[in-house]
Structures are given as structure tokens and as C-alpha cells.
N, C-alpha and C positions, 0 to 999 in steps of 0.2 A: 449941192456942193458950191462953195463960194468960188467966185472967179479967181480970187487970189490963190486959192488952193490949186485950181486947174492950171494956173500959169507956171507952176513948178515943173511942168513937163509938157510935151506935145504928143498928140496922137498923130498917126499917119493919115493924111487925106486918102480917099479912095484911089486905088491904083498905085500908091507908093509902097515901097518895101524897105526893109532894113531893120536894124535893131531899134526896139522901143526904148524910151527914156524913162527911168524910174522916178517916182516922186519921193520915196523914202519915208512916207508917213504911215506907221503901223495902224493908226486909227482911221485911215482913209485909203484903203487899198482897192484896186480893181482886180477882181477874181473872175477868171473864166472857168466855168464848170462844164466839162465836156463829158457827155454821157451817151450811151447807146440807146437808152429809152428815157422818155420823159412824159409828163402829163399831156394828154389824158390817160396814158397807160397806167395801170394799177399793178405795181410790182415793188419789190424791195428797193431796187435802185432808184425808182422814182420817188419813193417815200423819203429816202435819204437826201436826194438832191433838192427836193422841195424844202425839207427841214433846214438844210444848210443855206440855201438861198434866202429863205425867210429870215433866218437869224442874221445873216450877213447884212441884208438890207436894213433890218431893224437897228443894227449897231453902226450904221453909217457908211458901209462899204458899197461899192458898185459891183454889180453882178452881170455877167453875160453867160447865158446858157447856150451851148452848142450841142444839138441833139440830132440823131438820125431820124429820118422819116417825117411824114406830114404831121401837122398839129398847129396849135396856137403860136402866134409870132411874139407873144409877150406873156410874162408870168409875174404877178405881183409888182408890176412896174418895171421889170427888167426885160431886156430884149432876149428873145429866143431865136437863134439862127437854126433853121431846119436844113440839114444836109441832105441833098438829093443824091442818092447812090449812083445814078446813071449819068450824072452831069459833073464830071471832074470833082469828086468829093474832096480830094486833097487841096485843090485850088480854093474851094469854098471855105475850108477850115483855115487856110493860110490868110485869106482876105479878111475873115472875121477877126482873127487874132491881131493882124496888123492894124485894122481899123479901131479895135477896142483898146489896144495898148495895155495889156494886163500886167500886173505886178507878179502874178502867179497863175499857172495853169493847173487846175485840179482835174484829173482824169479818173472816171469811176471804174474803168476797166480798159486794159490795153487791147481792145478789139479794133475793128476797122477804123472808126472815127478817132478813137483814142490814140492809135498808132500815128495817124496823120498829125494830131495835135502835138504829140511828143516830139515828132520830127521837126515841125515848124517852130515850136517853142524853143527848141535847142538852137535852131538857126538864128532866132531873134534874140537869144541871150536871156530868155525868160525862164525862171526856175519852174520845175514841174514836180507835181505830187500825184502818185497813183494811189487811190484807195480801192483796192481790189475787193469786190463784194461777191463775186460769183464763185460757185464751187468748181474746183479744178479736179477733174476725174480722169480724162483721157490723157495718157502719158505723152503722146506726141503734142497734143494741144497744150498741155502743161509746160512742156519744154519751150515751145514757141512763145507762149505768153510770158514765161519767166524771163526769157531773153529780152523781150520788149520791156518788161517791167524794170530790168536792170538799167535801162536807158533813162529812167526817171531819177531825179535827185533824191527822192525819198519814196518808199513804198510802205503803205499801211494796210492792214487787214482788219477784219471785224470779229475774228474769233481766235482763240489760242490754237485751235486745230489748224487754222490756215497759216499761222506763224510757222508751225512745224512743217506743214505741207510745202510752203515755199522754201523753207530751209533745205529741203531735199534737193532743190534745184539751185542751191547756193545764192538765194535771194534773201538778203537781210531785211526782214519786214518788222515794222513796229505794230503794236496793237492799239486800235482805236475802236472801243465798243460803241455801237450806236446808242441813241437815247430813245425815249418814248414821250408821249404827252399824257401825263396822269390826269390832266383836267379833261381831256377828250375821252380817254378810256378809263372809266371809273365804275365801281359797283353801283353807284347811284343811278346809272342809266339802265339798269336791269329792267326788262319789260315783263312783268309777271303775267300779263294777259297773253303775250306771245308765247311765253314759256308754257303756259297752260295749254294752248292750242297744240304746240309741238309735242308735249309730253303725253297728251291723252288722245291724239288723233288716231293712233293705231293700237290703242290698248283697251282690253276688255276687263282688266283686273285692277287698274289704277294707274297713276302717273308713272311715266317712264323717265329714266335719267337721260337728259339731252346731251349727247356727245357730238361735238362739231369739229369740222375741219375747215380751215380758212386758208385759201391760197389758189394758185394756178393749178389747173388739172392737166398736168403734163407728166410724161413718163419720168423725166429727170428729177421730179420731186417725189418719186416712189409712191405715187398716189394709188397704184393698183393694190398696194398693201391694205388700203382701206376696205377692200372686199372682205377681209377677215372679220370685220365688225358684224357681218350678218349672222355670225355664229355666237355673238355675245347676247345672252338673255337680259331682258329688262332695260334695254336702251332704245332710244330713237336717235338715229343718225341724221345730222343736218350738215350738208355740204355747201359751203359758201365759196363760190368761185366758178370759173368756166375754163374751158380748154379742150384740146383734142381727145382727152380721155373721159370726157363726161358721159358719152353714150356707153362706153365700156362699163363704167361704174354703175350707171342707171340700170343696166341689164343684170347686175349682180347684187346691188344693195337694195333689195326689195323693201319697200316701205320707207325708204330714206327721203328726206326733203332736200331738194336741190334748189337753191335760191338764185343761182347765177351770180354774176359779178356784182358787188355792191360798192357804192361810194363810201368815203370815209365817214360821213354822217350816219348812214344806215349801219355801217359796220360797228360804229361806236355804241349803238344800241343792241346789236345782235351779239357781240362778243360777251358782255356780262350776262346775257340771257342764257348762255350755255352753262351746263353743269360741269362739263369737262371739255377741254380742247385736246384733240389728238393730232400729232404731228409725225407723219411717217418718213419724212425726208432724212436720209442718212448722210447726205453731203451738203446740207444747208449751212450757210455761214452767218448771215445777218440775223435770221430768225426773228423778223419784225413781228410776226403774228404771235410768237411766244412771249415777246416782251409786252405786247399790247394786252394779251390775255392776262399776264401777271398783273399789270396795272389795273385791269378790270376785275381782279380778284377771282380769276378762274384757274383751277389747277390744270396742269398740263401733263399729258403722256407723250413722251418723245424718246427717240433712240439715244443710246449712250454713244454718240458719235457726232461729228461735225461741230457746229456751234451750239447745239442744244445744251450740253453740260455747262456752258457759260451762263445760261439763263435759268435752267431748272435745277433745283437742289432736291435730289431724289429723297422721297419720304418726308420732305419738309414743305416743298411747294408743288409737288407732283411726283411722277414716277418716271424713271429712265429704264428702258428695257434693252436687251441685247438684240441688235438688228440682225445678227447672224442666225437667230432662232426664229423660224417662220411663224411659230405660234406665240411668241413673246408679246407682240403687240396686243393680241386679243386677250391674253391673260392679264396684262397690265390694265387694260381698259375695264375688264370684268372686276378686277380687284378694287379699283378706285370707284367704280360705279356702285359696288356693294358696300362701300364704306360710308356709314351714315355721318361721319365726321369729316367728310372730304371738304366741306366749306372752310374748315380750319386751314387746310392746305392753301386754299385760295386767299384767305385772309393774310396768311404769312407771305404769299407771293406778292400781294399788294404792298406789304411792309417793305419788302426787299427791292421793289421796283422804283428805286429812288433816282436813277439817272435820267434826267430830262434832256430833251433835245437842246435846250438852252445851255446846259452844262457841257454836253458833248461837243457842240459847235464852238463854244467859247474855248474849250480845251484845244480843239483843232486849230483855231486861229492863234492862240497864244503859244502853243508848243510846236506848231508846224508851219503855219502860214507866215508868221512874223519872221522867224529866223531864216526861212527859205527866201522870202522876199528881200531880206537884207543881204543875201549872199549872191546877188546877181553876178553872172559871169559874162565874159566876152562872148559874142555870138559864135556858136559852133563849138565852144570849148566843152570839155567833159569834166564835170566836177560833182562829187558826191558830198552831201551834207549829212553829217552823222545825226542820228536820232538822239534828241536830248533825253537824259535819264528821267 
């Protein structure tokens, strides 16, 4: 950034406090991304934050990441402030924001670190945006999180289901669908040698249909429903991911392949190598794995709930099943595995997976960052900015 541009405002030196001074340049903003999880963690929130940070830096903005827990102190040339939970986390967040002097604070979820960021941004007169990505299931937690979210100038969610869910708590949320990287996740990276190994490893009669799950192995993702796959004939189950439920699943999914957690590069080769992706989570919101599978040309079996219907067009790009029917997942997988033309579903999924991260982040900046940054308020004032149509 040129020194003349920097001279339009001042940052606070360490130890100073008070309102930060805006620059007013929509092409050169300072954005603080506040998140509960970040790289090297492998989850949906990290995927989103990395994509947003990458595009912001690419288009000339400055980024500060404020994240909970240990990890790298920089990412892609941007500083990462790691908040230590046992060492006055609120003070750490305040000092990071005062030193950086953001034009906008983007919070991924109003959890512990996010609440601190919203509080101190309001005191500094900095506009705030919450992009809620987590599933809201527990009523008490929902109510608390919705109260915190209302303190933000604007709230966005990543699925139509979440728009309705927050409306139940009188939170007016806008919709911001995530993107994907169709260059990284593509049918061209399908590994036929690996597919051959997986499909014939446990078969005496011929190749099996490779059915995979990609994600964290935690109860909240409804992964225990995957145990029903052991009853589906003619398939080989591949589980990509790790977590507390792995041992439980290994004891029940006899013959399944468990790969553990994979990095983005390996995942980009594994996803298109699957014949079908199964997604048991009833309350998922971002559904990154579903979007990446679609880009990779893989049909998806998912529940007709949460964010999945925003991604999967039943009988066109995959199958949606009734999550209240305990046998529906197995029936849906059996049906799509038996369909010799299932590759047409995957091809159609690839055709529809057109929203890139570049488009998604540019939309976020133009429709939300820019008008919010232009609406700076006096420190401590309460002001809501309406979501543009």
C-alpha cells in the first residue's frame, strides 16, 4: 500500500485506545476476520475464512485474522493473532483491533472470541458483520447466540434453512451462499488406480461402488447414521476424516476404509475418486463437502434438511432422503449405487456448481463490506444497516 494512502488515517500505537479513523476507500479496506477456528484446523469455518482472506488480499485489501487457540502467526502474508483463552482474551482482542484499525470487523460466529470482537468494535465505532456458519440446535444456545448476533450491524447465514432458523429468534439474516474452487475440485483429478484398489479390496465378485463420507467424525454431524451403510450390498465405504466417533464407526463399519484427516491437496484427488458421497448431517449449514463433491462431478446422498437442499437437486444431482426415517439413508444409497447412470447425476452436479469463491467473496465485499464500512457510527452507538436487496 502506498504511503499516501496510509496517510489518510492513523492506527493506534500499542497501548493506546479510542475510536479508529476510517480511510473511506472501498478499494483499500482493512478487514478483521474473527474466527473460533483457523488453519491448520480442517473444518468448514476455516475453509471459508481462508477463501475470504485469500480473495481480499488478492484484490488489494489488508487482512487481520483473530483466531482462538495456538497456530501459525501469519497466513498468506496476513497477520494472525492467536487468542489465548486463559490470558485475558477480551484484552487481547481489543488490543488487536485497536492496533490494526479495521474498517470492518467480520465475525464468523458469535461465540467467545466473536462476542469480545463485537463488543470492542462497537466501542471503537467500527461496523460489524456476523456470518453465522454453525448449526443452531439447542434452544438455550440458539437464544443466546441470536441475542449476540443482534448486536451486529448485519447478520448473514449460508443456507435458506438458517435464514428461517434465525427468524424464529427475531434475527433478520441475509443469505450469503459460500463458493467452491472448481479448478481444485474437478473430475479430471479422479484417480482410477486408487478407485480400483478401493472397489476390489473386499470383493470376490467384481468391483464395488465406492461410497464416501468426508468430514469430522463427531456426534453433532450425525455420523453414527453411517453405520447403516453396512447393510447396503455392493458398496465399499470410505470414511475421510477423524474425530471422537471414529472408533465407534470402525467397530460397526466392517470392511470400510478409514483414511483419517486429509489436506486439501489429497482431498482434491479423493473426492472425484468416489462414486457417491453420503452426507448424514441433518443440521449442516455450509455443506462445503457437498459443494466440493458437486464440483468434482460426484452425486450426493443427503438429508432433506439443513443446508443440503440448497446444494443437492434431488434426482438431478443426487438424492435427498427423509432424515426422520431411520432406513431412508441406506435405501437412498442402495438406489443410487444400483443406478448404472449415476455418473449423469455427477455430470449435472458439476454443471450446476458454478459459484466460485471469487464470485462469493466479491459479492460479500460489494453488497456488504462496502456499505457497512461507509456507515461508520460514533463509538458506542447502536445502528443497524439494512441488507441491500
